N, CA and C atoms as a LAMMPS dump frame, in Angstrom:
ITEM: TIMESTEP
0
ITEM: NUMBER OF ATOMS
582
ITEM: BOX BOUNDS ff ff ff
-5.0000000000000000e+02 5.0000000000000000e+02
-5.0000000000000000e+02 5.0000000000000000e+02
-5.0000000000000000e+02 5.0000000000000000e+02
ITEM: ATOMS id mol type element x y z
1 1 1 N 25.284 8.822 -11.229
2 1 2 C 24.742 8.02 -10.151
3 1 3 C 24.652 8.895 -8.911
4 2 1 N 23.453 9.007 -8.356
5 2 2 C 23.244 9.779 -7.133
6 2 3 C 23.036 8.809 -5.982
7 3 1 N 23.99 8.762 -5.081
8 3 2 C 23.867 7.869 -3.944
9 3 3 C 23.378 8.635 -2.73
10 4 1 N 22.854 7.9 -1.777
11 4 2 C 22.312 8.485 -0.554
12 4 3 C 23.087 7.886 0.625
13 5 1 N 23.641 8.715 1.498
14 5 2 C 24.4 8.173 2.635
15 5 3 C 23.554 7.297 3.559
16 6 1 N 22.244 7.479 3.541
17 6 2 C 21.376 6.627 4.362
18 6 3 C 21.386 5.186 3.847
19 7 1 N 21.549 5.024 2.538
20 7 2 C 21.645 3.682 1.965
21 7 3 C 22.976 3.056 2.381
22 8 1 N 24.056 3.87 2.383
23 8 2 C 25.347 3.373 2.873
24 8 3 C 25.212 2.884 4.308
25 9 1 N 24.515 3.65 5.148
26 9 2 C 24.317 3.271 6.552
27 9 3 C 23.504 1.977 6.661
28 10 1 N 22.463 1.862 5.834
29 10 2 C 21.619 0.664 5.844
30 10 3 C 22.47 -0.564 5.54
31 11 1 N 23.294 -0.465 4.507
32 11 2 C 24.144 -1.592 4.115
33 11 3 C 25.152 -1.903 5.221
34 12 1 N 25.744 -0.87 5.794
35 12 2 C 26.75 -1.07 6.845
36 12 3 C 26.153 -1.763 8.074
37 13 1 N 24.883 -1.502 8.368
38 13 2 C 24.233 -2.079 9.55
39 13 3 C 23.642 -3.472 9.276
40 14 1 N 23.629 -3.895 8.015
41 14 2 C 23.06 -5.198 7.667
42 14 3 C 23.959 -6.321 8.176
43 15 1 N 23.391 -7.506 8.276
44 15 2 C 24.15 -8.682 8.71
45 15 3 C 25.287 -8.965 7.731
46 16 1 N 26.301 -9.675 8.21
47 16 2 C 27.492 -9.96 7.394
48 16 3 C 27.141 -10.621 6.059
49 17 1 N 26.204 -11.588 6.075
50 17 2 C 25.849 -12.277 4.836
51 17 3 C 25.165 -11.339 3.849
52 18 1 N 24.457 -10.313 4.373
53 18 2 C 23.628 -9.448 3.531
54 18 3 C 24.412 -8.346 2.827
55 19 1 N 25.472 -7.869 3.435
56 19 2 C 26.201 -6.735 2.858
57 19 3 C 26.644 -6.974 1.413
58 20 1 N 27.309 -8.09 1.089
59 20 2 C 27.713 -8.26 -0.321
60 20 3 C 26.521 -8.352 -1.284
61 21 1 N 25.425 -8.906 -0.817
62 21 2 C 24.225 -9.007 -1.659
63 21 3 C 23.677 -7.612 -1.946
64 22 1 N 23.538 -6.796 -0.905
65 22 2 C 23.01 -5.441 -1.07
66 22 3 C 23.926 -4.592 -1.943
67 23 1 N 25.243 -4.743 -1.762
68 23 2 C 26.196 -3.994 -2.58
69 23 3 C 26.056 -4.398 -4.047
70 24 1 N 25.893 -5.692 -4.313
71 24 2 C 25.739 -6.168 -5.685
72 24 3 C 24.421 -5.684 -6.295
73 25 1 N 23.337 -5.738 -5.528
74 25 2 C 22.042 -5.247 -6.038
75 25 3 C 22.137 -3.768 -6.394
76 26 1 N 22.733 -2.997 -5.51
77 26 2 C 22.896 -1.559 -5.747
78 26 3 C 23.707 -1.319 -7.019
79 27 1 N 24.795 -2.043 -7.189
80 27 2 C 25.643 -1.875 -8.371
81 27 3 C 24.886 -2.236 -9.644
82 28 1 N 24.109 -3.31 -9.591
83 28 2 C 23.34 -3.718 -10.777
84 28 3 C 22.33 -2.653 -11.178
85 29 1 N 21.628 -2.113 -10.186
86 29 2 C 20.632 -1.077 -10.498
87 29 3 C 21.314 0.118 -11.142
88 30 1 N 22.446 0.544 -10.601
89 30 2 C 23.116 1.72 -11.148
90 30 3 C 23.766 1.444 -12.509
91 31 1 N 24.091 0.185 -12.814
92 31 2 C 24.59 -0.131 -14.159
93 31 3 C 23.463 -0.011 -15.181
94 32 1 N 22.268 -0.441 -14.799
95 32 2 C 21.127 -0.394 -15.723
96 32 3 C 20.511 1.003 -15.767
97 33 1 N 20.418 1.633 -14.598
98 33 2 C 19.782 2.955 -14.485
99 33 3 C 20.769 3.951 -13.872
100 34 1 N 21.767 4.395 -14.646
101 34 2 C 22.773 5.289 -14.067
102 34 3 C 22.184 6.62 -13.578
103 35 1 N 21.018 6.971 -14.087
104 35 2 C 20.369 8.22 -13.671
105 35 3 C 19.515 8.061 -12.413
106 36 1 N 19.446 6.869 -11.878
107 36 2 C 18.601 6.596 -10.709
108 36 3 C 19.106 7.338 -9.475
109 37 1 N 18.158 7.783 -8.681
110 37 2 C 18.457 8.405 -7.392
111 37 3 C 18.208 7.352 -6.327
112 38 1 N 18.768 7.558 -5.157
113 38 2 C 18.549 6.647 -4.048
114 38 3 C 17.785 7.351 -2.942
115 39 1 N 17.09 6.565 -2.148
116 39 2 C 16.37 7.095 -1
117 39 3 C 15.953 5.955 -0.094
118 40 1 N 15.371 6.32 1.02
119 40 2 C 14.835 5.321 1.943
120 40 3 C 13.319 5.491 1.947
121 41 1 N 12.613 4.431 1.609
122 41 2 C 11.149 4.42 1.617
123 41 3 C 10.71 3.194 2.389
124 42 1 N 9.763 3.35 3.282
125 42 2 C 9.259 2.244 4.095
126 42 3 C 10.397 1.548 4.852
127 43 1 N 11.419 2.323 5.213
128 43 2 C 12.522 1.809 6.005
129 43 3 C 13.541 0.985 5.239
130 44 1 N 13.461 0.993 3.904
131 44 2 C 14.415 0.213 3.122
132 44 3 C 14.904 1.028 1.926
133 45 1 N 16.111 0.738 1.429
134 45 2 C 16.649 1.476 0.285
135 45 3 C 15.787 1.312 -0.961
136 46 1 N 15.592 2.431 -1.643
137 46 2 C 14.841 2.433 -2.888
138 46 3 C 15.616 3.175 -3.959
139 47 1 N 15.317 2.846 -5.199
140 47 2 C 15.905 3.505 -6.351
141 47 3 C 14.768 4.185 -7.097
142 48 1 N 14.981 5.453 -7.453
143 48 2 C 13.918 6.258 -8.021
144 48 3 C 14.353 6.914 -9.324
145 49 1 N 13.384 7.166 -10.178
146 49 2 C 13.589 7.94 -11.399
147 49 3 C 12.62 9.102 -11.355
148 50 1 N 13.135 10.301 -11.331
149 50 2 C 12.271 11.477 -11.257
150 50 3 C 11.361 11.451 -10.04
151 51 1 N 11.839 10.903 -8.95
152 51 2 C 11.057 10.827 -7.725
153 51 3 C 10.075 9.657 -7.683
154 52 1 N 10.016 8.862 -8.726
155 52 2 C 9.097 7.721 -8.788
156 52 3 C 9.83 6.43 -8.438
157 53 1 N 9.225 5.603 -7.594
158 53 2 C 9.83 4.341 -7.174
159 53 3 C 10.011 3.392 -8.35
160 54 1 N 11.217 2.84 -8.466
161 54 2 C 11.506 1.841 -9.485
162 54 3 C 11.735 0.488 -8.816
163 55 1 N 12.603 0.476 -7.799
164 55 2 C 12.963 -0.787 -7.154
165 55 3 C 13.383 -0.526 -5.716
166 56 1 N 13.354 -1.587 -4.916
167 56 2 C 13.796 -1.49 -3.531
168 56 3 C 14.471 -2.778 -3.106
169 57 1 N 15.304 -2.669 -2.085
170 57 2 C 15.981 -3.857 -1.564
171 57 3 C 15.93 -3.806 -0.047
172 58 1 N 16.011 -4.99 0.56
173 58 2 C 15.968 -5.034 2.017
174 58 3 C 16.726 -6.25 2.514
175 59 1 N 17.168 -6.136 3.77
176 59 2 C 17.871 -7.238 4.412
177 59 3 C 17.073 -7.669 5.632
178 60 1 N 16.924 -8.969 5.781
179 60 2 C 16.235 -9.541 6.926
180 60 3 C 17.234 -10.376 7.726
181 61 1 N 16.77 -11.127 8.693
182 61 2 C 17.677 -11.904 9.553
183 61 3 C 18.46 -12.951 8.784
184 62 1 N 17.803 -13.621 7.843
185 62 2 C 18.464 -14.729 7.157
186 62 3 C 18.439 -14.621 5.636
187 63 1 N 17.871 -13.543 5.096
188 63 2 C 17.835 -13.391 3.647
189 63 3 C 17.662 -11.927 3.27
190 64 1 N 17.837 -11.657 1.982
191 64 2 C 17.601 -10.326 1.422
192 64 3 C 16.462 -10.443 0.41
193 65 1 N 15.92 -9.302 0.042
194 65 2 C 14.854 -9.272 -0.958
195 65 3 C 15.087 -8.094 -1.895
196 66 1 N 14.615 -8.227 -3.12
197 66 2 C 14.713 -7.167 -4.121
198 66 3 C 13.385 -7.116 -4.858
199 67 1 N 12.816 -5.921 -4.943
200 67 2 C 11.515 -5.768 -5.6
201 67 3 C 11.61 -4.704 -6.683
202 68 1 N 11.083 -5.031 -7.85
203 68 2 C 10.929 -4.058 -8.931
204 68 3 C 9.451 -3.704 -8.947
205 69 1 N 9.128 -2.452 -8.69
206 69 2 C 7.732 -2.037 -8.583
207 69 3 C 6.996 -2.252 -9.902
208 70 1 N 5.834 -2.872 -9.786
209 70 2 C 4.995 -3.133 -10.944
210 70 3 C 5.314 -4.427 -11.669
211 71 1 N 6.409 -5.105 -11.304
212 71 2 C 6.76 -6.374 -11.959
213 71 3 C 5.984 -7.511 -11.302
214 72 1 N 5.798 -8.576 -12.053
215 72 2 C 5.084 -9.746 -11.529
216 72 3 C 5.891 -10.39 -10.419
217 73 1 N 5.211 -10.765 -9.362
218 73 2 C 5.856 -11.396 -8.212
219 73 3 C 5.692 -12.901 -8.309
220 74 1 N 6.76 -13.607 -7.96
221 74 2 C 6.707 -15.066 -7.941
222 74 3 C 7.133 -15.555 -6.564
223 75 1 N 6.574 -16.649 -6.121
224 75 2 C 6.966 -17.236 -4.847
225 75 3 C 6.321 -16.528 -3.666
226 76 1 N 6.733 -16.953 -2.461
227 76 2 C 6.119 -16.411 -1.257
228 76 3 C 6.97 -15.349 -0.571
229 77 1 N 8.18 -15.097 -1.054
230 77 2 C 9.033 -14.074 -0.456
231 77 3 C 8.739 -12.723 -1.092
232 78 1 N 9.125 -11.674 -0.386
233 78 2 C 8.944 -10.325 -0.904
234 78 3 C 9.818 -10.147 -2.15
235 79 1 N 9.279 -9.539 -3.178
236 79 2 C 10.06 -9.229 -4.365
237 79 3 C 10.083 -10.333 -5.393
238 80 1 N 10.749 -10.035 -6.503
239 80 2 C 10.775 -10.96 -7.631
240 80 3 C 11.892 -11.995 -7.537
241 81 1 N 12.882 -11.785 -6.685
242 81 2 C 14.029 -12.69 -6.602
243 81 3 C 13.841 -13.79 -5.575
244 82 1 N 12.763 -13.746 -4.833
245 82 2 C 12.566 -14.721 -3.768
246 82 3 C 13.525 -14.461 -2.621
247 83 1 N 13.812 -15.469 -1.843
248 83 2 C 14.736 -15.36 -0.702
249 83 3 C 16.172 -15.4 -1.237
250 84 1 N 16.888 -14.306 -1.068
251 84 2 C 18.27 -14.229 -1.527
252 84 3 C 19.169 -14.369 -0.304
253 85 1 N 19.822 -15.522 -0.197
254 85 2 C 20.686 -15.785 0.958
255 85 3 C 22.161 -15.656 0.612
256 86 1 N 22.49 -15.764 -0.677
257 86 2 C 23.865 -15.567 -1.151
258 86 3 C 23.794 -14.86 -2.499
259 87 1 N 24.911 -14.363 -2.954
260 87 2 C 24.944 -13.705 -4.271
261 87 3 C 24.542 -14.696 -5.372
262 88 1 N 24.853 -15.96 -5.166
263 88 2 C 24.493 -16.98 -6.16
264 88 3 C 22.984 -17.132 -6.326
265 89 1 N 22.208 -16.676 -5.336
266 89 2 C 20.747 -16.755 -5.414
267 89 3 C 20.144 -15.656 -6.281
268 90 1 N 20.943 -14.654 -6.638
269 90 2 C 20.423 -13.557 -7.46
270 90 3 C 20.124 -14.056 -8.866
271 91 1 N 19.092 -13.512 -9.489
272 91 2 C 18.805 -13.912 -10.874
273 91 3 C 19.885 -13.38 -11.815
274 92 1 N 19.839 -13.857 -13.033
275 92 2 C 20.75 -13.405 -14.065
276 92 3 C 20.661 -11.885 -14.188
277 93 1 N 21.804 -11.243 -14.379
278 93 2 C 21.826 -9.773 -14.466
279 93 3 C 20.989 -9.258 -15.636
280 94 1 N 20.965 -9.978 -16.737
281 94 2 C 20.166 -9.563 -17.896
282 94 3 C 18.679 -9.595 -17.569
283 95 1 N 18.258 -10.59 -16.793
284 95 2 C 16.857 -10.699 -16.372
285 95 3 C 16.463 -9.515 -15.478
286 96 1 N 17.361 -9.152 -14.546
287 96 2 C 17.095 -7.993 -13.689
288 96 3 C 17.048 -6.713 -14.514
289 97 1 N 17.96 -6.592 -15.477
290 97 2 C 18 -5.4 -16.329
291 97 3 C 16.702 -5.252 -17.109
292 98 1 N 16.179 -6.376 -17.587
293 98 2 C 14.924 -6.344 -18.34
294 98 3 C 13.785 -5.831 -17.454
295 99 1 N 13.708 -6.31 -16.211
296 99 2 C 12.651 -5.865 -15.289
297 99 3 C 12.807 -4.387 -14.943
298 100 1 N 14.04 -3.94 -14.723
299 100 2 C 14.278 -2.521 -14.394
300 100 3 C 13.945 -1.62 -15.577
301 101 1 N 14.319 -2.043 -16.785
302 101 2 C 13.999 -1.246 -17.977
303 101 3 C 12.496 -1.194 -18.221
304 102 1 N 11.795 -2.286 -17.934
305 102 2 C 10.334 -2.289 -18.077
306 102 3 C 9.713 -1.301 -17.086
307 103 1 N 10.247 -1.243 -15.865
308 103 2 C 9.745 -0.279 -14.874
309 103 3 C 10.009 1.145 -15.344
310 104 1 N 11.179 1.375 -15.939
311 104 2 C 11.51 2.698 -16.485
312 104 3 C 10.485 3.094 -17.554
313 105 1 N 10.133 2.14 -18.42
314 105 2 C 9.148 2.403 -19.474
315 105 3 C 7.768 2.717 -18.893
316 106 1 N 7.369 1.971 -17.866
317 106 2 C 6.062 2.237 -17.241
318 106 3 C 6.028 3.642 -16.651
319 107 1 N 7.133 4.073 -16.063
320 107 2 C 7.194 5.435 -15.515
321 107 3 C 7.081 6.451 -16.644
322 108 1 N 7.797 6.208 -17.74
323 108 2 C 7.75 7.135 -18.877
324 108 3 C 6.353 7.214 -19.486
325 109 1 N 5.663 6.077 -19.578
326 109 2 C 4.355 6.041 -20.219
327 109 3 C 3.203 6.42 -19.29
328 110 1 N 3.272 5.978 -18.034
329 110 2 C 2.134 6.132 -17.132
330 110 3 C 2.403 7.027 -15.929
331 111 1 N 3.666 7.44 -15.744
332 111 2 C 3.988 8.285 -14.598
333 111 3 C 4.257 7.503 -13.32
334 112 1 N 4.164 6.172 -13.388
335 112 2 C 4.418 5.326 -12.23
336 112 3 C 4.781 3.929 -12.713
337 113 1 N 5.662 3.28 -11.967
338 113 2 C 6.044 1.909 -12.339
339 113 3 C 4.895 0.938 -12.109
340 114 1 N 3.939 1.3 -11.268
341 114 2 C 2.838 0.389 -10.963
342 114 3 C 1.563 0.731 -11.715
343 115 1 N 1.537 1.805 -12.479
344 115 2 C 0.331 2.169 -13.228
345 115 3 C 0.138 1.243 -14.414
346 116 1 N -1.028 1.314 -14.995
347 116 2 C -1.319 0.538 -16.18
348 116 3 C -2.044 -0.759 -15.876
349 117 1 N -2.302 -1.035 -14.606
350 117 2 C -3.008 -2.264 -14.248
351 117 3 C -4.511 -2.028 -14.17
352 118 1 N -4.935 -0.812 -14.32
353 118 2 C -6.355 -0.507 -14.248
354 118 3 C -6.814 -0.238 -12.829
355 119 1 N -7.95 0.425 -12.73
356 119 2 C -8.505 0.741 -11.421
357 119 3 C -9.184 -0.482 -10.833
358 120 1 N -9.118 -0.61 -9.508
359 120 2 C -9.849 -1.718 -8.9
360 120 3 C -11.354 -1.508 -9.054
361 121 1 N -12.08 -2.588 -9.084
362 121 2 C -13.535 -2.499 -9.222
363 121 3 C -14.118 -1.839 -7.974
364 122 1 N -15.108 -0.973 -8.143
365 122 2 C -15.706 -0.344 -6.971
366 122 3 C -16.409 -1.378 -6.099
367 123 1 N -16.439 -1.1 -4.812
368 123 2 C -17.122 -2.008 -3.895
369 123 3 C -18.62 -1.939 -4.158
370 124 1 N -19.3 -3.06 -4.066
371 124 2 C -20.748 -3.035 -4.305
372 124 3 C -21.46 -2.271 -3.188
373 125 1 N -22.575 -1.677 -3.545
374 125 2 C -23.385 -0.947 -2.563
375 125 3 C -23.908 -1.902 -1.507
376 126 1 N -23.981 -1.424 -0.289
377 126 2 C -24.604 -2.201 0.786
378 126 3 C -26.055 -1.723 0.862
379 127 1 N -27.01 -2.624 0.698
380 127 2 C -28.412 -2.184 0.759
381 127 3 C -28.763 -1.694 2.166
382 128 1 N -29.558 -0.65 2.191
383 128 2 C -30 -0.083 3.464
384 128 3 C -31.018 -1.03 4.092
385 129 1 N -30.746 -1.525 5.299
386 129 2 C -31.729 -2.392 5.967
387 129 3 C -32.993 -1.598 6.315
388 130 1 N -34.122 -2.258 6.215
389 130 2 C -35.395 -1.583 6.486
390 130 3 C -35.442 -0.98 7.885
391 131 1 N -34.936 -1.712 8.879
392 131 2 C -34.984 -1.214 10.258
393 131 3 C -34.181 0.074 10.424
394 132 1 N -33.069 0.218 9.668
395 132 2 C -32.276 1.447 9.768
396 132 3 C -32.938 2.575 8.985
397 133 1 N -33.533 2.263 7.84
398 133 2 C -34.239 3.284 7.055
399 133 3 C -35.405 3.863 7.853
400 134 1 N -36.139 2.996 8.548
401 134 2 C -37.261 3.447 9.383
402 134 3 C -36.767 4.335 10.514
403 135 1 N -35.675 3.922 11.155
404 135 2 C -35.121 4.714 12.262
405 135 3 C -34.624 6.066 11.761
406 136 1 N -33.999 6.104 10.593
407 136 2 C -33.519 7.369 10.025
408 136 3 C -34.682 8.298 9.678
409 137 1 N -35.758 7.727 9.148
410 137 2 C -36.92 8.539 8.762
411 137 3 C -37.531 9.251 9.963
412 138 1 N -37.379 8.665 11.142
413 138 2 C -37.946 9.259 12.355
414 138 3 C -37.144 10.47 12.84
415 139 1 N -35.91 10.603 12.38
416 139 2 C -35.06 11.73 12.81
417 139 3 C -34.537 12.425 11.554
418 140 1 N -35.255 13.456 11.067
419 140 2 C -34.892 14.109 9.803
420 140 3 C -33.459 14.662 9.768
421 141 1 N -32.978 15.176 10.889
422 141 2 C -31.618 15.721 10.914
423 141 3 C -30.59 14.604 10.68
424 142 1 N -30.811 13.445 11.284
425 142 2 C -29.916 12.308 11.089
426 142 3 C -29.973 11.839 9.631
427 143 1 N -31.199 11.796 9.069
428 143 2 C -31.358 11.372 7.682
429 143 3 C -30.644 12.336 6.733
430 144 1 N -30.754 13.634 6.986
431 144 2 C -30.105 14.632 6.134
432 144 3 C -28.586 14.489 6.193
433 145 1 N -28.051 14.244 7.386
434 145 2 C -26.606 14.051 7.527
435 145 3 C -26.169 12.803 6.783
436 146 1 N -26.914 11.708 6.964
437 146 2 C -26.567 10.454 6.305
438 146 3 C -26.568 10.619 4.782
439 147 1 N -27.588 11.277 4.25
440 147 2 C -27.699 11.467 2.807
441 147 3 C -26.583 12.357 2.26
442 148 1 N -26.066 13.274 3.086
443 148 2 C -25.012 14.194 2.651
444 148 3 C -23.614 13.578 2.732
445 149 1 N -23.472 12.435 3.414
446 149 2 C -22.171 11.798 3.553
447 149 3 C -21.683 11.239 2.218
448 150 1 N -20.373 11.161 2.078
449 150 2 C -19.769 10.51 0.907
450 150 3 C -20.146 9.025 0.94
451 151 1 N -20.191 8.37 -0.216
452 151 2 C -20.551 6.953 -0.244
453 151 3 C -19.698 6.087 0.7
454 152 1 N -18.416 6.399 0.807
455 152 2 C -17.556 5.603 1.682
456 152 3 C -17.95 5.765 3.151
457 153 1 N -18.405 6.953 3.53
458 153 2 C -18.81 7.186 4.92
459 153 3 C -20.173 6.546 5.209
460 154 1 N -21.067 6.556 4.232
461 154 2 C -22.345 5.848 4.409
462 154 3 C -22.076 4.347 4.555
463 155 1 N -21.15 3.847 3.74
464 155 2 C -20.787 2.433 3.79
465 155 3 C -20.256 2.057 5.176
466 156 1 N -19.441 2.939 5.79
467 156 2 C -18.9 2.649 7.122
468 156 3 C -20.02 2.449 8.137
469 157 1 N -21.031 3.309 8.099
470 157 2 C -22.173 3.149 9.012
471 157 3 C -22.92 1.846 8.725
472 158 1 N -23.209 1.595 7.454
473 158 2 C -23.984 0.407 7.099
474 158 3 C -23.24 -0.884 7.428
475 159 1 N -21.925 -0.919 7.174
476 159 2 C -21.147 -2.113 7.531
477 159 3 C -21.173 -2.345 9.04
478 160 1 N -20.971 -1.277 9.799
479 160 2 C -20.933 -1.37 11.252
480 160 3 C -22.251 -1.92 11.799
481 161 1 N -23.348 -1.423 11.263
482 161 2 C -24.667 -1.85 11.741
483 161 3 C -24.992 -3.271 11.292
484 162 1 N -24.788 -3.57 10.025
485 162 2 C -25.204 -4.879 9.502
486 162 3 C -24.278 -6.025 9.916
487 163 1 N -23.069 -5.721 10.361
488 163 2 C -22.146 -6.778 10.789
489 163 3 C -22.395 -7.228 12.228
490 164 1 N -23.302 -6.56 12.923
491 164 2 C -23.628 -6.984 14.297
492 164 3 C -24.263 -8.369 14.249
493 165 1 N -23.802 -9.248 15.127
494 165 2 C -24.302 -10.625 15.126
495 165 3 C -25.547 -10.788 16.003
496 166 1 N -25.614 -10.021 17.063
497 166 2 C -26.752 -10.131 17.985
498 166 3 C -27.718 -8.968 17.766
499 167 1 N -28.975 -9.236 17.97
500 167 2 C -30.017 -8.213 17.817
501 167 3 C -29.769 -7.041 18.759
502 168 1 N -29.382 -7.342 20.005
503 168 2 C -29.14 -6.285 20.987
504 168 3 C -27.992 -5.378 20.541
505 169 1 N -26.955 -5.968 19.974
506 169 2 C -25.819 -5.177 19.482
507 169 3 C -26.258 -4.29 18.329
508 170 1 N -27.044 -4.867 17.414
509 170 2 C -27.528 -4.098 16.261
510 170 3 C -28.378 -2.918 16.725
511 171 1 N -29.273 -3.143 17.67
512 171 2 C -30.123 -2.06 18.174
513 171 3 C -29.296 -0.958 18.826
514 172 1 N -28.281 -1.357 19.575
515 172 2 C -27.412 -0.369 20.223
516 172 3 C -26.653 0.437 19.171
517 173 1 N -26.169 -0.23 18.13
518 173 2 C -25.432 0.468 17.067
519 173 3 C -26.339 1.414 16.291
520 174 1 N -27.575 1.009 16.041
521 174 2 C -28.521 1.902 15.353
522 174 3 C -28.763 3.151 16.193
523 175 1 N -28.986 2.971 17.494
524 175 2 C -29.213 4.112 18.389
525 175 3 C -28.001 5.046 18.401
526 176 1 N -26.797 4.483 18.474
527 176 2 C -25.578 5.297 18.478
528 176 3 C -25.409 6.016 17.144
529 177 1 N -25.665 5.307 16.053
530 177 2 C -25.554 5.912 14.725
531 177 3 C -26.51 7.084 14.577
532 178 1 N -27.74 6.909 15.043
533 178 2 C -28.722 7.997 14.953
534 178 3 C -28.266 9.204 15.768
535 179 1 N -27.73 8.956 16.94
536 179 2 C -27.236 10.048 17.794
537 179 3 C -26.108 10.804 17.092
538 180 1 N -25.127 10.053 16.578
539 180 2 C -23.991 10.694 15.916
540 180 3 C -24.414 11.419 14.645
541 181 1 N -25.288 10.81 13.861
542 181 2 C -25.752 11.456 12.629
543 181 3 C -26.536 12.727 12.935
544 182 1 N -27.343 12.702 13.987
545 182 2 C -28.089 13.906 14.379
546 182 3 C -27.136 15.03 14.777
547 183 1 N -25.959 14.659 15.283
548 183 2 C -24.942 15.65 15.641
549 183 3 C -24.048 16.008 14.455
550 184 1 N -24.304 15.402 13.287
551 184 2 C -23.533 15.695 12.079
552 184 3 C -22.195 14.992 12.007
553 185 1 N -22.068 13.86 12.704
554 185 2 C -20.784 13.162 12.789
555 185 3 C -20.697 11.991 11.822
556 186 1 N -19.464 11.775 11.328
557 186 2 C -19.169 10.587 10.526
558 186 3 C -18.996 9.411 11.471
559 187 1 N -18.96 8.214 10.933
560 187 2 C -18.843 7.007 11.755
561 187 3 C -17.565 7.013 12.604
562 188 1 N -16.445 7.387 12.023
563 188 2 C -15.171 7.376 12.747
564 188 3 C -14.725 8.793 13.105
565 189 1 N -15.66 9.592 13.56
566 189 2 C -15.392 10.99 13.883
567 189 3 C -14.34 11.147 14.985
568 190 1 N -14.198 10.181 15.869
569 190 2 C -13.249 10.271 16.976
570 190 3 C -11.794 10.36 16.488
571 191 1 N -11.545 9.855 15.287
572 191 2 C -10.177 9.763 14.783
573 191 3 C -9.825 10.83 13.765
574 192 1 N -10.705 11.795 13.551
575 192 2 C -10.468 12.804 12.513
576 192 3 C -9.306 13.721 12.841
577 193 1 N -9.016 13.976 14.09
578 193 2 C -7.944 14.917 14.443
579 193 3 C -6.735 14.231 15.046
580 194 1 N -6.554 12.971 14.723
581 194 2 C -5.394 12.232 15.273
582 194 3 C -4.126 12.565 14.513
């Protein structure tokens, strides 16, 4: 069992009601996955296998949460256990062990506890509005830049232009887009060096 002193600190700083819950969750994970490492991810304790996230726990003002990555979520609280306010709210240890072992298997088979769900469907193409196509045709340099952009960057321009509600706003956005494209800029060029 590899423990992390940052997890000890997290537990020590948790509210009085949360400490025994977090200690019990930690013990359960290490009983099922004695080879698990600990770390802090997204500001909360996590348990990892070979650097891959398996599970995480957190303490809030009035409850705790426990999440097994890639497992089905039930209810409106974070994680599979719902709102854990006392140790009695924790699910059966065998049920938790089953979820943790399933995550271990997903890591072994797919390299991640969350893999195996398939890729999300690609976003549908946004058709080029005639008014923008005409404006682009008038400025060959802008058209060449637009055509050379990655599909996601072309989509950013098209969404920005077509989402304008007023004609005046749309015309202003087309003019700005043409200016930026003629200069070889992406839609969100201002944020590239942040």
